[in-house]
N, C-alpha and C positions, 0 to 999 in steps of 0.2 A: 376494311378496318385498317387504320394507320398503325405504324410500328411505334413502340414505346420511345420516349424521348429521354435525353439525359436529364438528371435531376436539376441541373442549373437552368434548363429551359422549361421545366415543368410548371413553375410558378407563372410564367408569362402565358403558357398555353392554357392553364386552368383559368386564368383571368380572362383570356379571350373567349373561352367557353361561357363563362359567366356573362360577359358582354353580349354574346349572341343570344343567350337565354333571357336576359333581363327584360326586354320589351314584351315578352309573351304574358298574356293574362291567363294564369293558372288558377285552378280551384281543385276541390276534391274529386271532381269528375270533369269530363269535357275535352274539347279539342286542344285546349292549352296543355293538358297533360300529354296528349298524344304527340303534339309538336315537340314538346320537351324531350320525350323519349326518342323521337326521331333524331334529334341532335346528339343525344347520348349514344345512339346506335352507330354513329359515325366513328366512335372510338372503341366500343366493345359490342359483341354480338348479343344484343338483348333479345329475349323472348317476351313479347308483349301479350298480356292477358286481358281479356274483356269479360267482366262479370256482370250479368244483366241486372237491371233495376228490379227490385223486389226479391232478390236472392236472400234468404235468411242466413245470417252469419252470427251464430250464437244468439245473444239477446238483441242484436241489431238487424237491420235490413238495408241492403244496398239501396241508396237513395236514387231519386231521379237525377238525370244528367242535366247539368247547367252549361249553357253556352251564351255568349254575349257578342253582339256585333257593334253596338254603339250605345252611347248614353250621354245626355246633356241636360242642363237646366238653362232655359231661356229667360232672361230678365224682363222686367216690365217694359224696358225700352227696346226690346227685340234683339238684344245682344246675348251671345252664348257665354254665360258667366262661369259655368262648370262644365268641363269637357273631358269625357272618358278618353278621348284620343290624345289628350295632353298627358294624362297619367291614368293607368288602369286602376290605381288605388282610389280614384275619385268615386268609384261605385262600390257600395256595400256588396261584398262578394256573395253571390247566390241571390241577388235581388230578383224578385219576380218581375215580369214585364209590366210596364205602366206607361201610359201616355194620357196626360190630363193637365188641366190648369188648377193651380192651388194657390191659396193665400200665403203670405209670408209666415203667418203663425203656423199653418199646417206644414209648410215646407220645413220649418225649423224642427218639427217633430221627427224629421227624417234626415237630419244633418248631424254629422259627427266631426269633432275637431279636437285639437290638443292645445288647450288654452296656455299651458306653460311654454309651448314652443309655437309661437304664432305663425311661423312660415312652413310648418311641417304638415303633411297630409297623413292622417292615421290610416292604418289597415284594420278594417272591421269586417265581420262575416255574419251571415244569418243562415247557416246550413240547414238547421232542423226546425226552424220556425219561420214560416213564410213572411217576408217583409220586403220592403224596398227602401233604398236610402242612398245618400251621397256622403262621401268623406271630403272635407274641405279644410283649408287652413283657417286658423282663427281670424286672420285678417280678412279673408273672404267672407266669413260669417258676419263679422262686425260691419262690413261694408254694404250689407243687404238693405234695401229700401222697401218701404211698404208698396204693395201692388200685387198683381197677379203674375205667377211664374209658370212657364211651360215646362213640364217635366216629361222626359222621354227616356225610358230604359228599354232598348230593343234587345231583349234576352229571351231565351227559351228555358223552360224547366219541365222536362218531359221524360218519358221512359227512354232509357238508353243503357249505358254501361258505366261501370267503374273500371278504370284502366290502370294497370301497373306494369312495371318492367322487372325482369328477372334475368340474371346472368349466373350460370352455375359453372364453376371451374372444378373439374374432377381432380382429386389428389390420390395419393397412395392408399388412403383409407377412406371409408365412408363417413367418418366423423367430420362434422361440418363446423366452419366458422361463419357466422351470419353477420353481414355488414349491411346496414340499412341507412337510407336517407329519405327525407320527405320531399315530394314534388308538387305540393298543393298551393304554394304561395305565389302571388303575382310578382310584381317588380320589387322584390326584397333581396338584396345581394348577399348579405351575410346569413340571415335566417332563411335558409332554403338553398340558394344557389351555390354558396360556398361548400355546403355538404355534398351537393350533387357533383360538383367539380372534383373534390378530393376523392370521393368514393369512385367516380369514373376512372380517374387516373391511377388510383390504387389497384383497381381491377385490371386496368390496362397493363400496368407494370407486372402484376402477378401472373398475367396470362402467358407470359413467355418463360415462366419458371416451371419447375416440376415439384409442386408443393406436396408435403406429407399429408396435410389436412385437405379436405375439399372446402371450397369457398362458395357461398351463395350471397350474391349482391342483390338487394331489393331496392327499387326506386318506387316508392309507394306514397299515396296521399296519407296525410297524418291521421291517426286514430282509426278511421274506418278502413284505411288500407291495410294496416297491420292486423286488425281484427278479421278482415276478409281473408288475408293470406293465411292466418293461423287456422281459421275455420276450414279452409280448403286443403290444408296440409297437416291436419291434426295427427294423422297416422304416422307421419315421419318426423315429428318434432323431436323424438328421442335422439336423433342424429346430431342435433345442435349441441356442441360441447362448449362453445365460446361465442360471444357476440358483442357487437358494438353498434350503437346508433350514433351517427355522425351529424353534427349541426353546429352552426355558428363558429366556423373554423377559418374565417378569412380576415378577421379584425386583428388589431395589434395587441390585444390583451393576453394575459398569461394563460397557459393551458389549464383546463379544469376537467376533472373526471368525476362522474357520478357513478358510484358503485352499483352493482346489481343488487337485487333483493337478497341474494345469498351473502353479500358483503365481503366474503373471503374466497370467492371462486378463483380459479386460475386466471381468468381474464382480469379480475380486479387486482390481483397481486402483480400480474405482468405489467399492467398500465402503471400502477404505483411504482414499481421498480424502475421502469423506463424513465418516468418523470423524475424520480429521485436522483437518478444518475445523469440527467440531461444537463445539469449545471445551470438550469434556469428556474425562475420562479414558477410555482404551480400550486394548485389547490385540489384536494380530494374531498368530495362531498359524499355524504351517506345517501343511501337510497331513500327516495320519497315517491309516493304514488302520484306524482304530478310532474309533468314535463313532456317529453317527446314519446316516441313509440316504445321506449324501453319499459314503460309502465304496463303495456299490453303483454310484451314478452315475459315480463316478470310477474304477471298476475298469478295468483296462487294455484290455479289449475294447470299452469305451465311451469312457472318458477324457473325460467331459463336463465343461464348466466350471461345476461346482456346488460352492459353498462352504457353510459353515454359519454362520448368523447367530444369536448368543446374547447373553445378558447373562452371568451367572456360568455357566461351562460345567458339564456333567454331572460329578458326582464331586468338584467343588471346593467344594461347600457341604454341611455335615453333614446337612442335612435331605433331601438327595437320596435318592430311593427309600425314604422312610420316611413315616410318618403325619404328621410335622412339615412336610412339603410340602403344607400345607393352605391353606384360604382366607385365613388370616391372613398367609401367607408371600408372597402376590402382592398387588400394589397397583395401583389404577386409574391413578395417575400414571405408574408404570413401564410399564404396558401402552400408555398413550397415547404416551409417549416412544418406545417400541419401534415402534409403528405409524408415527409421524412419521418416524423414521429409515429405516424400510423404504421409506416413500414417497419420501424424499429420494434413496435409492438408485435407485429406479425412475425418478425425474425425470431423473437424470443419464444412465441408460441410454437413456431416451427422447430426451433432448436432445443426445446426442453425435452430432456430424456432422463431416464432412470438407469443407472449403471450398477454393476456388481464388481466390487474389488476382487481381483483374481489372486491377490497376495495379501489377505486381510490380517495375517498374524504379524504384527509389527510393520514398520515402514519398509518398503522395498528400497534397495540401494539405487538411488537416482543417478549418481555420478556415472556408473558403468553403462547406463542407458542413455547418457547424453542429456538428461533432464535437469541436471544441476548446473546453474549459471549458464545455461545455453538453450533456454526455451524460446528465444527469439522475439519476445515481447518488448514493448517500450520500457518496461520496468521489470527487470529480472527478479528482484525481491518479491514484487507483487505476484508475478507468475509462479514463483516457487511456493509462496504461501497458498495460492489457489490450488496448486497440485496437492499440497498436504491436506487442504480442506476436502478436495474431491476424493482423495484416497480414503480419508477418515469417514466420510458420510455416504460413500457409495456402497450402501449395504442392502440395496434393493428396495428401500423405503423412501429414500430422499431423492428428489429430482434435482436437476441442475439449478432450477429456480429456487428450490429449498436451500441449496448450498449457497447460492448467491445472497439470498436474504439473510441467512444466519451468519455468513462471513462478513457481510457488508461490502463485498466486492461486486463489481459490475458483472452482469450475466456474461458478456462477451469474454471477460477474463476467465471466468469459470469454465465456459464452453471451450475456450482455447486449451486450457489445462486438460480437460477431459479428452479432447481429440489427441493431444500429445501422449497421454497415458494409454489410450486405446491403441495407438500405433505401436506401442511397446508391449501390447497384450497384457497390460496390467488392469484394464477395465474391459468388461463385456456388457453390452447393452441388454437390459432386461427386456424380455418380450412383453408387448402390451398386454 
């Protein structure tokens, strides 16, 4: 495992990881997921789990494993007009094997395009209903001539395993922060690979710290992966106190956060606070039971405090689920900013404490303790105001986050005040 890198270098290294993963044909099962996890394992010590086909997971069953070697369509003149080796998006993901001659009319029943973007290849799947097909540009579709076409999809759909990766970082307490990303999309740089890269490097940088919380990082296929993990870990779900699903974090759009089903859990408030004080444009969305794996973690039987951290959300950019979501669509600077923001969220979770004022009857004299006009912050008046807020609300019921929210001050300012007061024995941390 390589050592963590400086923040200024992280954006380029995350982009390089995306570049390495981009050609791999991934799906909800198969060797593409395994190869992806091998790349991630070069950065963090993943434990790879294999769950057999047919395993019941709540109302679902682990599906058969899909792998593909090659696929193409041969035109009437003997030329290869659609080629999986030119883009793995060309094949309907999870296509059953096929090798036959078909008419143009029959072929068109198995072709998918994006008419409004004639040069883009769409990403389409057929996970739970057996089918075969090809995804093409609208220009390719319109150029097809009458005649017989040779169709070949050299794939397998047979009993095997569902594969996912897990990295657990033990902290001072057994309370867990769950961080997840999906690993089931083929060559899509923002929706899939950006999340993998940011989560990998977040785990990598946290691995050299001594966190208060424990952290569990999951690299899972979408929907069936989270369902499978939850089914296999039902007995320990109570340990998860905060969580984030990370996706679409490499584009240049503003940050977007989708709240958990709880709406006002600590993670919801922390992310909102960090974005509010970032000085940049952002958007907070309410929970909906549609999206990424947060909807499984937030299902009523679990109701975990798991939100979704994004830049431009899925479906809100035209490149979504098309070949235009490529290496040119993600940017090292955006990845670096996403990682820095995720780390800021973690820092607030780690630093949030509840204190008891040890001098609660009137204000203590700050001057004789060196806390008046000498707090050392960039804005002495702001630091003094933070000290007064912390003293007033440290009654055993208000956390530092509560105080930051109520005062309108940034968490770091409130935390700095608390540390200064604790050093003067004016605050005592409340036991958990």
